[in-house]
C-alpha positions, 0 to 999 in steps of 0.5 A: 440393567443390573450393571447400570444400577450397580454403576449408579450405586458406586457413582452415588457413593463416590459423590457422597464421599467427602474424603475425595475431592471434586476436580474442576478441569479448566482447559486453559492457563490460569488468569482467563475467564474460564479459570476465574469462573471455575474458581468462583464456583469452587469457592461455593461448592464445598459447603453444598456438596461436602467435598473439597473442590480443586481447580486444575488448569490443563491447557493445550490443543485448544482446550482438547487436553482438558476435555480428554482428561474429563472424558477418561475420568471415572463417571462419578461426577467428581471430575468436571469440565469448565468449558467455553463455547468453542471447545465442544461446538467448534473444535470438532470441525477443526481438530481430530478429537479423542472424545465425543463432544456431543456426549458431555452432559451439562450441569450448569450454565454460569455466565454469558458475555460478548467479546470486546475488540481492544487495541494496543495503546501503540496503534493509532486507531481510536475507533473501528472505522479508523482500524479498518482504514489503517488495515486497508492502508497496511494489508497483512501488517497489523496483527490480531491476537486470539485466545487460540485457534477456533475460539470465539475470539478467533472467529470474531476476528475472522468475521471482522476480516471478512465483513470489513474486507481487511487483512489482519495477521492472526496470532493464536495464543493458549488463552486470554492471559498470555494473549493480553500480556503480549497485546499490552507489551505491543507485540500484537495490535488488536484482540477480541478479548473477554470483558473479564480480561480487558475491562480493567486495562481499558478503564486504566487507559492501557487498551482502547475498546473499539467495539463489542460483539453483543447484539446490544451495547454492553452495560459496562461499556455503554459508549462503545458501539457494537460490531453490528452498529460499527459495520452497519450490519444487523444481527452480527453477534458473537456471544460466549458462554461458560458451562460446567460439564460432567462426563458423558456416562455420569449417572442421571442422579449425580447429574441432577445433584450437580445441576441442582447445586449449581443452580443454588450457587447461581441464584445467590445475589452475592455470586451474581454480583461477583460475576458482574464485577468481572464484566460478565452476565450471570446466567441462572441455569435452565434445566439440563435439557434446556442447556443442551438445546442452547448448546445444540443451537450454538453448535449449528450457528458456529459450525455454519460460520466455520464452514462459511469462512473455510476453516474446517479441518484447519488444525 
């Protein structure tokens, strides 16, 4: 008990020490949704915490390298992880990990969003129905990029292949930005992309939006059907989220402080508008326990899908 008390004192002092920066580890390359949300958060945290806040991109192994960096950091609340859903819910089924994903502590749920199925301008398919017909006529010849193995982008592609009974070649990347670069260049044909990455390109006519993975139509793309609508299959939904996590043994008073400040950031109308401007849905964080319950339900949902698709242990 005394050791835990001393640890809490040391950690509390570290969080209160303005000379030491808070680092937000983004486990993917710059330019993607995780990076954009981390940087929006980093703009506002210094005024609340009294710390310099740095965003560090640590890409590799499907996000696992960045998660390991946070896992091995000091438990002082000054190294946190900006995580999309697959990193802590799906990766445990695909990879042998050097950390326990279930022990990270959430301090803020920032945003949720569907993925958008987009097509390269070179592909002659203006709708999901046309894509399915084209794929059936050319089995294995059309490619679908993803943000990486085990991401919601990848699982959405596998789900589409299964439900539509088509064969698409999966091409995994190390994040949204490099995948979209190749899609724009015509090296790949399709992708389930984040709205933040794809909307400007869709509006500029460089990509075509065929479907969204939300349960209802996405407000920013009201004319684009949901995957459920297009395939006439109810309850077909794949929504992503972004959570800031602290190390597993961070003292509770630090977790509460970070959670409180994250809540203040997310309650600001300016922050909500900035998130909506990049095509995402701002989420006012519930309690730490509320976020944990949400993540548990997501883990069970995606775990069941990974097993159903036969992807378990594939990495």
